C-alpha positions as CSV (number, residue, x, y, z in Angstrom):
1,M,0.0,0.0,0.0
2,T,1.4,3.4,-1.0
3,I,1.2,6.5,1.1
4,A,-1.3,8.0,-1.3
5,Q,-3.6,5.0,-0.9
6,F,-3.3,5.1,2.9
7,E,-4.1,8.9,2.9
8,T,-7.1,8.3,0.7
9,M,-8.5,5.6,2.9
10,G,-7.8,7.7,6.0
11,L,-9.7,10.6,4.5
12,W,-12.7,8.5,3.6
13,L,-12.8,6.8,7.0
14,G,-12.4,10.1,8.8
15,L,-15.1,11.8,6.8
16,S,-17.4,8.9,7.3
17,V,-17.0,8.9,11.1
18,L,-17.4,12.7,11.2
19,Y,-20.6,12.5,9.0
20,I,-22.1,9.8,11.3
21,F,-21.6,12.1,14.3
22,I,-23.2,15.0,12.4
23,V,-26.2,12.9,11.5
24,L,-26.6,11.8,15.2
25,A,-26.4,15.4,16.4
26,I,-28.9,16.7,13.9
27,N,-31.3,13.9,14.6
28,D,-31.2,14.7,18.3
29,V,-31.8,18.4,17.7
30,L,-34.7,17.7,15.3
31,K,-36.3,15.4,17.9
32,K,-35.9,17.8,20.8
33,S,-37.1,20.9,18.8
34,Q,-40.2,19.1,17.4
35,A,-39.6,20.5,14.0
36,P,-42.4,20.2,11.4
37,R,-42.2,17.2,9.0
38,F,-41.7,19.5,6.0
39,G,-38.6,21.2,7.6
40,R,-37.1,17.9,8.7
41,F,-37.4,16.6,5.1
42,F,-35.3,19.5,3.8
43,V,-32.8,19.1,6.6
44,W,-32.3,15.4,5.7
45,L,-32.3,16.1,2.0
46,V,-29.4,18.6,2.3
47,L,-27.6,16.4,4.8
48,F,-27.6,13.4,2.4
49,L,-27.0,15.3,-0.8
50,S,-23.7,16.8,0.5
51,P,-21.7,13.6,0.7
52,L,-23.3,12.5,-2.6
53,V,-21.6,15.4,-4.3
54,F,-18.3,14.4,-2.7
55,V,-18.6,10.9,-4.1
56,I,-19.7,12.2,-7.5
57,K,-16.7,14.5,-7.6
58,T,-14.3,11.6,-6.8
59,V,-15.9,9.4,-9.5
60,V,-15.7,12.1,-12.1
61,Q,-12.0,12.8,-11.3
62,Y,-11.3,9.0,-11.6
63,F,-12.8,8.8,-15.0
64,L,-11.1,12.0,-16.3
65,E,-7.6,10.8,-15.4
């Protein structure tokens, strides 16, 4: 395994763990605030689209190289 591969795996693992903590924190805040269903939908939509953009960017960079 090269250093670049190790750094890439560490980046993905670190971002995944951070994202899980963010999801848990936002879920807790939404439950305690009793936010309306429509507002919760948009919070989760934005929350799940953000890592999708990161994955798409990585895939596009892979195919362009």
